Wavefront OBJ file of the C-alpha trace (Angstrom):
o trace
v 0.000 0.000 0.000
v 2.828 2.367 0.907
v 4.430 1.793 -2.498
v 1.130 2.481 -4.277
v 0.662 5.761 -2.359
v 4.219 6.832 -3.190
v 3.674 5.993 -6.859
v 0.439 8.009 -7.002
v 2.159 10.945 -5.306
v 5.020 10.801 -7.792
v 2.627 10.721 -10.749
v 0.705 13.685 -9.334
v 3.934 15.637 -8.919
v 4.980 14.890 -12.496
v 1.538 15.752 -13.890
v 1.275 19.101 -12.065
v 3.091 22.055 -13.674
v 6.167 23.328 -11.879
v 4.998 26.909 -12.437
v 2.186 28.746 -14.161
v 3.183 30.012 -17.610
v 1.345 32.857 -19.340
v 1.547 32.982 -23.140
v 0.438 36.166 -24.919
v 0.637 35.875 -28.690
v 0.445 38.910 -30.968
v 0.813 39.848 -34.596
v 0.959 42.891 -36.845
v 0.118 42.799 -40.560
v 1.429 45.795 -42.536
v 1.148 46.804 -46.190
v 3.080 49.702 -47.758
v 1.332 51.680 -50.538
v 3.469 54.610 -51.735
v 4.325 56.531 -54.855
v 8.112 57.014 -54.861
v 10.315 59.248 -56.987
v 14.005 58.650 -56.304
v 15.030 61.087 -59.024
v 18.802 60.982 -59.351
v 19.484 59.992 -55.749
v 22.816 58.259 -56.265
v 23.318 57.799 -52.527
v 19.922 56.217 -51.858
v 20.549 52.553 -50.942
v 24.021 52.765 -52.536
v 26.853 52.046 -52.767
v 26.584 49.999 -49.604
v 25.026 46.589 -50.374
v 26.289 45.025 -47.159
v 24.465 47.533 -44.997
v 21.389 47.392 -47.198
v 20.838 43.669 -46.787
v 17.365 43.176 -45.383
v 16.432 46.840 -45.815
v 13.270 47.598 -47.743
v 14.381 49.045 -51.100
v 10.993 49.848 -52.647
v 11.773 50.398 -56.319
v 15.549 50.636 -56.584
v 17.917 53.457 -57.471
v 17.231 56.186 -60.044
v 13.619 55.098 -60.436
v 10.044 56.082 -59.731
v 6.828 54.144 -59.408
v 4.430 52.574 -56.946
v 5.365 50.383 -54.010
v 2.437 48.096 -53.167
v 3.570 45.202 -51.022
v 3.643 43.492 -47.654
v 6.019 45.426 -45.406
v 9.050 43.419 -44.354
v 8.457 44.288 -40.688
v 5.137 42.417 -40.610
v 5.499 40.240 -37.541
v 4.211 37.444 -35.317
v 5.416 36.844 -31.789
v 4.634 36.090 -28.167
v 5.499 37.283 -24.692
v 5.935 34.565 -22.074
v 5.891 34.945 -18.284
v 6.571 32.350 -15.588
v 7.283 33.796 -12.119
v 10.806 35.307 -12.246
v 11.423 34.086 -15.814
v 10.020 35.808 -18.877
v 10.832 35.927 -22.543
v 9.819 37.008 -25.993
v 10.137 35.847 -29.558
v 9.166 37.677 -32.731
v 9.373 36.569 -36.351
v 9.125 38.732 -39.471
v 7.798 37.784 -42.896
v 9.185 39.375 -46.031
v 7.169 40.450 -49.082
v 7.279 37.935 -51.920
v 5.436 37.389 -55.184
v 5.114 33.678 -54.379
v 3.244 31.890 -51.602
v 6.482 31.049 -49.772
v 8.024 34.257 -48.483
v 11.129 34.141 -46.260
v 10.829 34.301 -42.465
v 13.450 35.857 -40.179
v 13.942 36.203 -36.430
v 13.508 39.743 -35.150
v 13.652 39.003 -31.415
v 14.435 35.970 -29.288
v 15.435 36.458 -25.665
v 14.820 35.377 -22.094
v 14.813 37.532 -18.941
v 15.605 36.458 -15.398
v 14.484 38.851 -12.646
v 16.603 37.992 -9.614
v 15.462 40.883 -7.449
v 18.218 43.467 -7.613
v 18.342 43.382 -11.422
v 17.258 41.478 -14.516
v 19.497 39.530 -16.874
v 18.561 39.319 -20.550
v 20.048 36.577 -22.734
v 19.465 36.508 -26.484
v 18.658 38.794 -29.412
v 17.047 42.106 -28.511
v 17.091 45.852 -29.143
v 20.211 47.508 -27.754
v 20.574 50.555 -25.458
v 21.816 52.889 -28.241
v 18.599 52.800 -30.311
v 16.519 56.010 -30.326
v 12.832 55.447 -31.130
v 11.240 58.903 -31.073
v 9.661 59.059 -34.552
v 6.539 57.417 -35.962
v 7.613 57.763 -39.621
v 5.948 54.833 -41.386
v 7.787 54.793 -44.731
v 10.346 52.037 -45.435
v 9.418 49.580 -42.700
v 8.623 52.292 -40.133
v 11.970 53.988 -40.633
v 11.397 56.490 -37.830
v 14.267 58.706 -39.097
v 16.667 55.923 -38.075
v 20.045 56.633 -39.639
v 18.951 60.129 -40.689
v 18.726 61.849 -37.319
v 18.152 59.035 -34.810
v 20.528 56.212 -34.010
v 19.770 52.549 -34.569
v 21.772 49.923 -32.695
v 19.888 47.072 -34.408
v 18.700 43.859 -32.751
v 21.845 42.045 -31.631
v 22.599 38.880 -29.711
v 24.307 39.253 -26.351
v 23.875 39.791 -22.628
v 22.065 42.757 -21.059
v 21.863 43.623 -17.369
v 19.002 45.965 -16.397
v 18.580 47.696 -13.024
v 17.033 50.956 -11.826
v 16.645 52.471 -15.283
v 20.187 51.461 -16.288
v 21.081 48.936 -18.973
v 24.578 47.574 -19.582
v 25.006 45.332 -22.626
v 27.822 43.091 -23.856
v 26.944 42.423 -27.478
v 28.136 40.563 -30.530
v 30.804 42.738 -32.206
v 30.598 43.403 -35.920
v 33.523 41.665 -37.633
v 31.859 41.072 -40.998
v 34.614 41.470 -43.562
v 32.215 43.017 -46.054
v 31.320 46.553 -46.893
v 32.243 47.967 -43.476
v 35.808 46.712 -43.863
v 36.078 46.878 -47.650
v 38.624 49.690 -47.384
v 41.018 47.364 -45.556
v 42.265 45.372 -48.484
v 42.785 41.694 -47.724
v 42.453 42.199 -43.985
v 41.266 39.592 -41.481
v 38.918 41.166 -38.904
v 39.156 39.910 -35.320
v 37.523 41.070 -32.086
v 38.876 40.317 -28.634
v 36.171 42.154 -26.702
v 32.378 42.308 -27.103
v 30.733 45.516 -28.276
v 29.791 47.484 -25.158
v 26.655 49.611 -24.928
v 24.936 51.290 -21.991
v 21.868 53.419 -21.401
v 19.962 55.145 -18.655
v 16.495 56.628 -18.820
v 13.465 57.744 -16.821
v 9.799 58.340 -17.641
v 7.763 60.939 -15.744
v 4.140 62.022 -16.137
v 4.859 64.730 -18.701
v 8.406 64.063 -19.887
v 11.047 61.389 -20.373
v 14.715 61.135 -21.254
v 17.346 58.581 -22.233
v 21.150 58.755 -22.268
v 23.235 56.203 -24.145
v 26.728 55.305 -25.296
v 28.691 52.531 -26.953
v 32.210 51.352 -27.804
v 33.697 48.711 -30.094
v 37.296 47.903 -30.934
v 38.527 45.414 -33.526
v 41.813 44.513 -35.149
v 42.241 44.087 -38.883
v 45.218 41.834 -39.517
v 47.395 41.499 -42.610
v 46.222 44.694 -44.295
v 47.720 45.516 -47.686
v 50.895 44.190 -49.286
v 52.933 44.834 -46.118
v 50.413 42.865 -44.015
v 49.926 45.592 -41.408
v 47.783 45.067 -38.281
v 45.345 47.970 -37.832
v 43.130 48.792 -34.824
v 39.751 50.468 -35.422
v 37.897 52.058 -32.524
v 34.225 53.018 -32.827
v 32.258 54.979 -30.241
v 28.965 56.804 -29.859
v 27.225 58.950 -27.232
v 23.720 60.369 -27.440
v 20.483 61.390 -25.769
v 16.790 61.757 -26.490
v 14.040 63.571 -24.629
v 10.269 63.940 -24.931
v 7.658 66.348 -23.502
v 3.864 66.055 -23.385
v 1.680 69.184 -23.321
v -1.832 67.779 -23.019
v -2.722 66.584 -26.529
v 0.557 67.904 -27.999
v 4.044 66.398 -27.772
v 7.585 67.147 -28.891
v 10.608 64.829 -29.006
v 14.271 65.348 -29.845
v 17.327 63.141 -30.226
v 21.012 63.559 -31.000
v 24.176 61.468 -31.179
v 27.890 61.966 -31.845
v 30.861 59.658 -32.344
v 33.435 58.076 -34.638
v 33.598 55.208 -37.117
v 29.958 54.151 -36.871
v 30.086 51.950 -39.954
v 32.367 49.344 -38.391
v 30.101 49.022 -35.323
v 26.918 49.081 -37.452
v 25.346 52.083 -35.790
v 22.785 53.741 -38.086
v 23.888 51.729 -41.135
v 20.459 51.382 -42.749
v 21.793 52.385 -46.157
v 20.096 55.772 -46.441
v 23.468 57.465 -46.799
v 26.837 56.355 -48.132
v 28.212 54.624 -45.030
v 31.652 53.934 -46.494
v 33.007 57.263 -45.246
v 31.072 57.129 -41.962
v 33.659 54.599 -40.824
v 37.411 54.274 -40.475
v 39.401 53.948 -43.703
v 42.897 52.542 -44.104
v 45.341 55.342 -44.949
v 47.441 53.008 -47.157
v 50.251 53.157 -44.587
v 49.941 51.936 -41.002
v 47.031 53.894 -39.587
v 43.305 54.649 -39.905
v 41.608 57.798 -41.172
v 38.706 58.185 -38.746
v 35.267 59.604 -39.511
v 33.551 62.105 -37.225
v 29.773 61.513 -37.246
v 26.801 63.298 -35.741
v 23.047 63.424 -36.236
v 19.953 65.029 -34.702
v 16.183 64.832 -35.089
v 13.088 66.727 -33.961
v 9.504 65.377 -33.939
v 6.236 67.014 -32.920
v 2.609 65.947 -32.926
v -0.931 66.724 -31.859
v -3.661 64.273 -30.869
v -6.971 65.780 -32.019
v -9.083 62.798 -30.976
v -8.553 59.170 -29.990
v -8.949 58.357 -33.679
v -6.733 61.062 -35.248
v -3.162 62.192 -34.573
v -0.919 64.383 -36.728
v 2.872 64.224 -36.626
v 5.737 66.001 -38.407
v 9.443 65.352 -38.082
v 12.859 65.952 -39.534
v 16.397 64.694 -39.145
v 19.950 65.502 -40.247
v 23.128 63.427 -40.417
v 26.769 64.266 -41.167
v 29.889 62.156 -41.727
v 33.221 64.004 -41.934
v 36.060 61.658 -42.901
v 39.774 62.373 -42.417
v 40.476 60.861 -45.835
v 42.322 63.428 -47.938
v 40.256 64.990 -50.702
v 36.841 64.042 -49.283
v 34.084 66.471 -48.387
v 31.587 66.208 -45.563
v 28.829 63.733 -46.445
v 25.398 65.019 -45.381
v 21.764 63.943 -45.587
v 18.476 65.200 -44.199
v 14.840 64.126 -44.226
v 11.403 65.550 -43.382
v 7.929 63.974 -43.245
v 4.345 64.647 -42.242
v 1.666 62.095 -41.425
v -1.780 61.466 -40.005
v -2.397 58.388 -37.860
v -6.039 57.376 -38.332
v -7.422 54.694 -36.011
v -10.267 53.071 -37.943
v -11.011 50.554 -35.171
v -9.091 49.163 -32.185
v -5.853 47.787 -33.673
v -6.648 49.031 -37.216
v -4.531 51.928 -38.504
v -4.251 53.919 -41.717
v -1.215 56.234 -41.856
v -1.164 58.632 -44.833
v 2.303 60.154 -45.128
v 4.422 62.363 -47.363
v 8.190 62.752 -47.060
v 11.380 64.000 -48.657
v 15.069 62.997 -48.449
v 17.928 65.212 -49.605
v 21.401 63.688 -49.802
v 23.170 66.996 -50.387
v 26.679 66.689 -51.889
v 28.648 63.446 -51.687
v 32.216 63.054 -50.467
v 33.438 63.985 -53.944
v 31.461 67.245 -53.919
v 28.897 66.145 -56.521
v 25.129 66.371 -55.995
v 23.924 63.096 -54.450
v 20.283 63.714 -55.331
v 17.005 63.518 -53.457
v 13.915 61.345 -53.047
v 10.194 62.054 -52.592
v 7.385 59.742 -51.498
v 3.657 59.986 -50.783
v 1.198 57.296 -49.802
v 0.126 55.325 -46.766
v 0.877 52.461 -44.424
v -1.960 50.049 -43.611
v -1.683 48.125 -40.356
v -3.812 45.695 -38.357
v -2.521 44.509 -34.960
v -3.981 41.340 -33.528
l 1 2 3 4 5 6 7 8 9 10 11 12 13 14 15 16 17 18 19 20 21 22 23 24 25 26 27 28 29 30 31 32 33 34 35 36 37 38 39 40 41 42 43 44 45 46 47 48 49 50 51 52 53 54 55 56 57 58 59 60 61 62 63 64 65 66 67 68 69 70 71 72 73 74 75 76 77 78 79 80 81 82 83 84 85 86 87 88 89 90 91 92 93 94 95 96 97 98 99 100 101 102 103 104 105 106 107 108 109 110 111 112 113 114 115 116 117 118 119 120 121 122 123 124 125 126 127 128 129 130 131 132 133 134 135 136 137 138 139 140 141 142 143 144 145 146 147 148 149 150 151 152 153 154 155 156 157 158 159 160 161 162 163 164 165 166 167 168 169 170 171 172 173 174 175 176 177 178 179 180 181 182 183 184 185 186 187 188 189 190 191 192 193 194 195 196 197 198 199 200 201 202 203 204 205 206 207 208 209 210 211 212 213 214 215 216 217 218 219 220 221 222 223 224 225 226 227 228 229 230 231 232 233 234 235 236 237 238 239 240 241 242 243 244 245 246 247 248 249 250 251 252 253 254 255 256 257 258 259 260 261 262 263 264 265 266 267 268 269 270 271 272 273 274 275 276 277 278 279 280 281 282 283 284 285 286 287 288 289 290 291 292 293 294 295 296 297 298 299 300 301 302 303 304 305 306 307 308 309 310 311 312 313 314 315 316 317 318 319 320 321 322 323 324 325 326 327 328 329 330 331 332 333 334 335 336 337 338 339 340 341 342 343 344 345 346 347 348 349 350 351 352 353 354 355 356 357 358 359 360 361 362 363 364 365 366 367 368 369 370 371 372 373 374 375 376
């Protein structure tokens, strides 16, 4: 009898869950419908194919026409919670003219709240990203790379406590476009990319401070097989104020050699000279980079909000004979809530790529249309 009781108790223990797990699935379907005129914008999406991989390039360079397609940031995911353990995964589906479009992983991480702090393990947004803009064009660009910084979604470790975040992230050692100016070099990293941020949210305002650093070594550069160190760093801040139905937000960042660390490398400007370049001897010509953005809006009703914004970016390389590379963008939009979770976002915008590093006109780009979105 004792053995039977013990067996029943063991089965009951196995059958009962160790902890309650809450699963909250979500999705967001998005379709981009824009008329686009890239004119003679030589810098738009070029000449940086490495940075442009995975970036929505609606109708190509030197072209105009209609973009009418599933947005590549359409997503499906879930948030999971089980006592002190939580996590999130999120997948994206790309537009395709067949029934089998590609699927990619946007987010995949787990959090452990151990009281004093939380540890995040996996792929997540990083502390240097500045999300202040609602610009819907090009996969909800949000002026990223043209005024606001984007640290991407990167695998690594993040420790979060009291509004602070310290992250040790996968360094960028891709020997592609970012290191194309280091002929024949082998890129190695001996430290993770380091990023940190601190922010607070009040009733009527919020702010965030951030910074990052990456160092890599490029070995066997050029015919003399030199070993070259490239240091990349960034500092920045963003702030927002609410005035009843109105709001205003601003962001800025400054640093060097962003291309190698893949900060703001979405391909909207020529990133080659936003990074360090081999000087054909034994050193690196650094690039001084900065950008800033300003966004304002007004909520007329729960169903209608207007927003305008603009951003500017500059890359000033030490390479002899190169000019400052600049770009700026402006947009205006209306966010119309047709029903809970159903949004129509008419928007018009303009990009100007000023003069390139060789002093020639890099062109401009205009778009007008709308983003359609249903969250479920």
